[in-house]
C-alpha angles and dihedrals in degrees: 000000000000119000103176103104115137136179122289094018101257112212093232090058089051091051090054090050090050090057089055091049090052094046091051094041085226120197097192142011124239111193119192115180145042135314096300093054093046090046090056090048090053092048091053091046091052090058099038105025088226115160116254132219109188129190108193118210098180134046105247093111097221090136090069098053137080088216127114126187117196134180134214131163087281093061137258127326130182133206139182117225129151088220089075096049107106116243094214132027121190116195113196112176093198090064089061098054093090096050103120112246092243092055090044089056098047092042090051094048088049089057093045089058089063091056095043094053092045089063091065100027118135089247098037115153136187096253095052091043089056091050089047092056090049091051094049091047092049092056095041088057099037106043098062089050092048091052090049093045119009090191094061101126094191093052092045090051091050090051091053089053088050090051092053093045095048093043090051089054092052091050095049104049140024132281129240141192098316094057092042091056093046090051091049095047094043098042098040103036103020094238113170110271106226095036091052090053090049094052098043103042099082090044094049089048090051090051092053100033097095090055098047111039094155093053090049090050090054093048090050090049091051091049093045095237140109101241118038098206096046092039092056091043091053091047090053091050091047090053093046090239118168112272104177128071086203089066090055093060101267118142121221093237088060091067092079091048090051092050091050093050094044092050094045094066109008125183115235108281133181091232119047112262103238126177103232099045088044091051091051090049093051092047089054089052092044094054096036096244118159113274112266125202 
């Protein structure tokens, strides 16, 4: 047993886990936990090619992707490799009943970001877009019920389906501005992963909305609202999700650093990633202002 997983999968933590694997002469990896635990399992699998059996206890959806994000002193990098895709996933709804509502909300919004960006990914396709809508709808229905009653088995089950659906979308197509910013803020400033996704998602959607009206229409349809950006923002407020990067430990002077790093090596994005609009967007997210297209 090794219980040292932490957020953002630092390479030195992986190296410590590899020493345990060697000492035990392990022939497989069993990962029980959330995205950090599954991330460590993937990092070990990348280096050993050991088979993985993962039992997710949050909704991030990492278990369904061939993607690994790792951090070093230089920041966070991501890669796609089928060696990190778990061979077996076990979903047990009863293991999710004790997830605190606040973590359920941020974890679910984290997953929803995967589906939202898949709708306007460079390599978007009709099948994944259909799954994305289903994932967004599942969380939009499940999360308010989970907050009202954390023991609601039906809502918890629907959220697990949403986690799988949204994770599948992330694994199938590319990422865009939202994920780039989350990787920069997490890897550079150690902001908490799920909470950062929850704060940034409406703002990243607002940044891209003018360039992807059809994707925004589909998000709105999945959420059951008229305007996708405002609908998601209102859902986050209803769920008492975090809405300010300042509350996550970010400093205002780090906004310019984040803009510089995001622009230096941007992911493909449907709207050009430009420094000044990006800075305005991040300042809105920093102060908790409503997202502005």
